[in-house]
C-alpha positions in Angstrom: 154.6 117.9 0.2 158.3 117.5 0.5 159.5 114.1 1.4 162.3 113.4 3.8 165.2 111.1 3.3 165.9 108.1 5.3 168.8 109.8 7.2 166.8 112.9 8.1 163.8 110.9 9.1 165.9 108.9 11.5 167.1 112.2 13.1 163.6 113.5 13.5 162.5 110.2 15.1 165.5 110.3 17.5 164.7 114.0 18.4 161.1 113.1 19.1 162.2 110.2 21.3 164.5 112.5 23.3 161.7 115.1 23.7 159.3 112.4 24.8 161.8 111.1 27.4 162.2 114.7 28.8 158.5 115.1 28.9 158.1 111.8 30.8 160.9 112.9 33.2 159.2 116.2 33.9 155.9 114.4 34.5 157.6 112.1 37.0 159.1 115.1 38.8 155.8 116.9 38.8 154.1 113.8 40.3 156.9 113.6 42.9 156.5 117.3 43.8 152.7 116.9 44.0 153.1 114.0 46.4 155.6 116.0 48.4 153.2 118.9 48.6 150.4 116.7 49.8 152.6 115.2 52.5 153.8 118.6 53.5 150.3 119.9 53.7 149.3 117.0 56.0 152.3 117.7 58.2 151.4 121.4 58.4 147.8 120.5 59.4 149.1 118.0 62.0 151.5 120.6 63.4 148.8 123.2 63.5 146.5 120.8 65.4 149.3 120.1 67.9 150.1 123.8 68.3 146.4 124.6 68.9 146.2 121.7 71.5 149.2 123.1 73.3 148.0 126.7 73.2 144.3 126.1 74.1 144.5 122.9 76.2 147.8 122.0 77.7 149.1 125.5 78.5 145.9 126.7 80.2 145.8 123.5 82.3 149.4 124.1 83.4 148.7 127.8 84.1 145.7 126.8 86.2 147.7 124.3 88.2 150.5 126.9 88.8 147.9 129.5 89.9 146.3 126.9 92.2 149.6 126.0 93.8 150.6 129.6 94.3 147.2 130.5 95.9 147.5 127.5 98.2 151.0 128.5 99.2 150.0 132.1 99.8 147.0 131.0 101.9 149.2 128.8 104.0 151.6 131.7 104.6 148.8 134.0 105.5 147.3 131.5 108.0 150.8 131.0 109.6 151.1 134.8 109.8 147.8 135.3 111.6 148.5 132.3 113.9 151.7 133.9 115.0 150.0 137.3 115.3 147.5 135.8 117.7 150.3 134.2 119.7 152.1 137.5 120.1 148.9 139.3 121.1 148.3 136.8 123.8 151.8 137.3 125.1 151.3 141.0 125.2 148.1 140.6 127.1 149.9 138.4 129.6 152.6 140.9 130.0 150.1 143.7 130.6 148.3 141.7 133.3 151.6 141.0 135.0 152.5 144.6 134.8 149.2 145.6 136.4 149.6 143.1 139.2 153.1 144.4 139.9 151.8 148.0 140.0 149.1 147.0 142.4 151.4 145.1 144.7 154.7 147.0 144.8 153.8 150.7 144.3 156.7 152.7 142.9 159.1 149.8 143.2 156.7 147.7 141.3 156.4 150.3 138.6 160.2 150.4 138.2 160.4 146.6 138.1 157.5 146.6 135.6 159.4 148.9 133.2 162.6 146.8 133.4 160.6 143.6 133.0 158.7 144.9 130.0 161.9 146.0 128.2 163.3 142.5 128.7 160.1 140.8 127.6 159.6 142.9 124.5 163.1 141.9 123.3 162.4 138.2 124.0 158.8 138.0 122.9 159.5 135.7 120.1 162.0 133.6 122.1 159.1 132.8 124.5 156.9 131.8 121.6 159.6 129.5 120.2 160.1 127.8 123.6 156.4 126.9 123.8 156.1 123.4 122.4 152.4 123.7 121.7 152.6 126.9 119.6 153.8 127.6 116.1 157.6 128.2 115.6 158.4 131.9 115.1 158.7 133.2 111.6 162.3 134.3 111.8 165.0 134.5 114.4 164.9 137.9 116.1 168.6 137.7 117.0 169.8 137.0 113.4 167.5 139.5 111.8 167.5 142.3 114.4 169.5 144.6 112.2 167.2 144.1 109.3 164.1 144.7 111.3 165.6 147.8 112.8 166.4 149.1 109.3 162.9 148.3 108.1 161.4 150.2 111.1 163.5 153.2 110.2 162.3 153.1 106.6 158.7 152.7 107.6 159.0 155.7 110.0 160.2 157.7 107.0 157.5 156.2 104.8 160.1 154.9 102.3 159.5 151.9 100.1 161.9 149.0 100.6 163.5 146.4 98.3 164.9 143.2 99.9 167.4 141.3 97.8 168.6 137.9 98.8 169.3 134.3 97.7 166.4 132.2 96.3 164.1 131.0 99.1 161.4 132.1 101.4 163.5 134.0 103.9 162.9 137.5 102.3 159.1 136.9 102.4 159.2 135.6 106.0 161.2 138.7 107.0 158.6 140.9 105.5 155.8 139.0 107.3 157.8 139.3 110.6 158.1 143.1 110.1 154.3 143.3 109.6 153.7 141.2 112.7 156.0 143.4 114.9 154.6 146.7 113.6 151.0 145.5 113.8 150.4 145.9 110.0 148.4 143.8 107.7 150.3 142.4 104.6 148.9 142.2 101.1 151.0 139.7 99.0 151.2 139.9 95.2 153.3 137.2 93.6 154.6 138.3 90.3 155.3 135.8 87.5 156.0 135.9 83.8 152.2 135.6 83.1 151.3 138.6 85.3 149.5 141.2 83.2 148.4 144.8 83.9 145.0 143.8 85.1 146.6 141.9 88.0 148.2 145.1 89.2 145.3 147.4 88.7 141.7 146.0 88.4 140.3 142.8 87.0 137.1 143.0 84.9 134.5 140.3 85.6 130.9 139.6 84.9 128.3 139.8 87.7 125.4 137.5 88.3 123.1 139.6 86.1 125.7 139.9 83.3 126.8 143.4 84.2 130.5 144.3 84.1 132.2 144.7 87.5 135.7 145.6 88.4 137.6 143.8 91.2 140.4 145.7 92.9 143.8 144.0 92.8 146.1 143.6 95.8 147.9 146.8 94.9 144.7 148.9 95.0 143.4 147.2 98.2 146.7 147.8 100.0 146.8 151.5 98.9 143.2 152.2 100.1 143.3 150.2 103.3 146.8 151.2 104.4 148.3 147.7 104.2 151.9 146.7 103.4 152.1 145.7 99.7 154.6 142.8 99.3 155.7 142.4 95.7 157.3 139.0 95.5 159.3 138.1 92.4 160.3 141.5 90.9 162.9 139.9 88.7 160.2 137.9 86.9 158.1 140.9 85.8 158.0 141.7 82.1 158.9 145.2 80.9 155.4 146.5 80.3 153.9 145.3 83.6 155.5 147.3 86.5 155.2 150.7 84.7 151.4 150.3 85.2 151.9 151.2 88.9 154.8 153.6 88.4 152.7 156.7 89.4 151.4 154.9 92.4 154.8 153.9 93.6 156.3 157.4 93.1 153.5 159.8 93.7 150.8 157.6 95.4 148.4 158.4 92.5 146.7 156.0 90.1 143.7 156.1 87.6 141.5 153.0 87.9 139.5 151.4 85.1 136.1 151.9 86.9 136.5 155.7 86.8 138.0 156.2 90.3 141.3 158.0 90.9 143.7 157.3 93.8 145.1 160.5 95.2 147.9 161.0 97.7 146.8 161.8 101.2 148.4 165.3 101.2 146.7 166.3 98.0 143.4 164.7 99.0 143.3 166.6 102.3 144.0 169.9 100.5 141.2 169.3 98.0 138.8 168.2 100.8 139.6 171.4 102.7 139.1 173.7 99.7 136.2 171.9 97.9 134.6 169.9 100.6 134.2 166.2 101.2 131.0 165.9 99.1 132.6 167.6 96.0 135.7 165.4 96.3 133.6 162.2 96.6 131.5 163.3 93.6 134.7 163.5 91.5 135.5 159.8 92.3 138.6 160.7 94.2 139.9 158.1 96.7 142.4 158.9 99.4 145.5 156.7 99.6 146.2 155.7 103.2 149.3 157.3 104.7 150.2 153.9 106.2 150.5 152.4 102.7 154.1 151.2 102.0 155.6 148.8 99.5 158.1 146.1 100.2 159.5 144.5 97.1 161.3 141.2 97.1 163.7 140.1 94.4 166.8 138.3 93.4 170.1 139.9 92.4 170.3 140.1 88.6 172.9 139.0 87.6 174.0 136.4 88.8 170.4 135.1 89.0 168.2 134.8 86.0 165.7 137.6 85.5 165.1 141.2 84.3 166.9 144.2 85.7 164.9 146.8 87.8 162.4 149.0 86.1 162.5 152.8 86.7 159.7 152.9 89.3 161.7 150.6 91.5 165.1 152.2 91.2 164.2 154.8 93.9 163.5 152.1 96.4 165.9 151.7 99.4 167.6 148.4 98.9 169.0 146.0 101.5 170.6 142.6 101.1 168.7 139.9 103.1 170.8 136.8 103.9 169.5 133.3 103.4 169.1 130.7 106.1 171.0 127.3 106.2 168.0 125.0 105.7 167.7 121.8 103.7 164.2 120.7 102.9 163.4 117.1 102.1 160.0 116.7 100.4 158.4 113.4 101.1 156.0 111.6 98.7 153.9 108.4 98.8 156.0 106.5 96.3 159.4 107.2 98.0 161.5 104.3 99.1 164.0 104.1 102.0 166.9 104.5 99.6 165.5 107.8 98.3 165.8 109.2 101.8 169.5 108.7 101.8 170.7 108.9 98.2 169.7 109.0 94.6 171.3 107.5 91.5 172.2 109.5 88.4 174.3 108.9 85.3 177.8 110.3 85.3 179.6 111.7 82.2 181.4 108.4 81.8 178.2 106.5 81.6 178.6 104.9 85.0 176.1 105.2 87.9 176.9 107.9 90.4 175.1 108.3 93.8 174.2 111.7 95.0 173.4 112.4 98.7 169.8 113.4 99.6 168.8 116.6 101.4 169.1 114.7 104.8 172.7 113.7 104.1 173.7 117.2 102.9 172.2 118.7 106.0 174.1 116.3 108.2 177.4 117.0 106.5 177.1 120.8 106.1 175.5 121.4 109.5 172.2 122.7 108.3 168.6 122.4 109.6 166.7 119.6 108.0 163.0 120.2 107.4 160.9 117.1 106.6 157.9 118.2 104.6 155.1 115.7 104.4 155.7 113.1 107.2 152.0 112.1 106.9 152.5 111.0 103.3 155.0 108.2 103.7 154.7 104.9 105.7 156.5 104.4 108.9 158.8 101.7 107.6 160.2 104.1 105.0 161.0 106.7 107.7 162.9 104.1 109.6 165.7 104.5 107.1 166.5 107.9 108.8 166.6 106.4 112.3 170.4 105.8 112.3 171.1 109.3 111.1 168.7 111.0 113.6 169.4 108.9 116.7 173.0 107.6 116.2 174.2 110.3 113.8 175.4 107.6 111.5 174.3 106.7 108.0 175.6 104.1 105.5 176.1 105.6 102.0 176.6 104.1 98.6 179.2 105.7 96.3 180.4 104.8 92.8 184.0 105.6 93.7 185.9 103.1 95.9 187.5 106.0 97.8 184.3 107.9 98.2 182.5 108.4 101.5 180.5 105.4 102.6 179.5 106.3 106.2 178.5 109.5 108.0 180.3 109.6 111.4 179.1 111.6 114.3 181.3 113.7 116.7 180.8 111.0 119.3 183.0 108.7 117.3 186.0 111.1 117.2 188.3 108.6 118.9 188.3 106.6 115.7 189.9 109.6 114.0 193.5 110.7 114.6 195.1 113.9 113.4 194.0 116.0 110.5 193.8 113.0 108.2 191.6 110.1 109.1 193.3 106.9 110.1 190.3 105.0 108.9 190.4 106.5 105.4 190.4 103.1 103.9 187.0 102.4 105.5 185.6 105.4 103.6 184.3 107.3 106.7 183.2 110.8 106.4 182.9 113.3 109.3 179.5 114.4 110.5 178.8 118.0 111.6 177.3 118.2 115.1 175.1 121.2 114.1 173.3 119.0 111.4 169.9 117.7 112.1 169.7 119.8 115.3 166.1 120.9 114.5 163.8 118.5 112.7 160.2 119.7 112.2 157.2 118.7 110.3 155.9 121.5 108.0 152.4 121.8 106.6 
């Protein structure tokens, strides 16, 4: 065995030391990576549990709450519609009895007077309803929406589907309900959201008491078979693959259902029934679409509003712009204070506190109708904060700017104001519009 010298032996020892140091460094790095991988694995597991909780617990609860709120709102609107419908029917019966009495008393002169009186009463039927303090307020103003109702009657006479476009709010839906009320039609409302799927437009599969599979018709199918007015509310929220499901029903009045039935247009069904017979047509699971079936779609203009453009089945609809109404709604809650009825505080861009007016103050300044929703939910001492604004048309405000408005002034105090500019500008007085707060109602 060859022996090494002292110099070469020192070099070998130094090389071994360097290699040993590198090995130790690599081992430390491997241990650090192992610790990092373990930490990352724990974070991934925690994130996965959070995602599962959001997907299977939180999101279903939120969806259930949203569906419950929408169903409650739809039920309230349907109840309001049928209440007003009963009111109008009672008015018509009263008019018929008066006409019969005139005919019995006045002969030909009574008949002529009856015709003139009926024309006047038909035009002001809803005005009479609105004047009755014990009855529900009419759905919409017949004077402001006379042109829209006339246009909708013309399209219904031609059996053309309609698409009402307007600002966000309930006015488009109320206009559709008013049209159904005037024409004696029954509405079928379908509210479209981002979560609406094909089953909501066609048929929903459920399990019966004995475990068998049953199919429940959607609002679209019920309206087509029973001859109702299908109101599609929220067209701009529908996803791309949802509305094409009813494309054939909207264009040709035909649709294949999941339970084996097939909806057929009334013209084609009558021809088949005449050539094959009613028994043979029924054996083939063919269902006749009512000729009274019509679709009224409600949507927002996209752009400027957020939403999806129209799908092809809706592009053939006759569109009309429906204006909004000047209404400010103030929602009342149990934990509201007197200050919340007049103003609310927010943080400005500079970090200072800025006071924004409430819906009541905005209605007073802009001359809008104020609707107080939920008077039964707040105590009387809180509502007393609105007494100066309602009775005296004055309301003290709080503003972060020294020159900002600090008092709403009614038109009765005009002598304090001189010229175009206010002589009392230093007192921070803001003018009050006389049309504001002209109609305050409690809504349910």
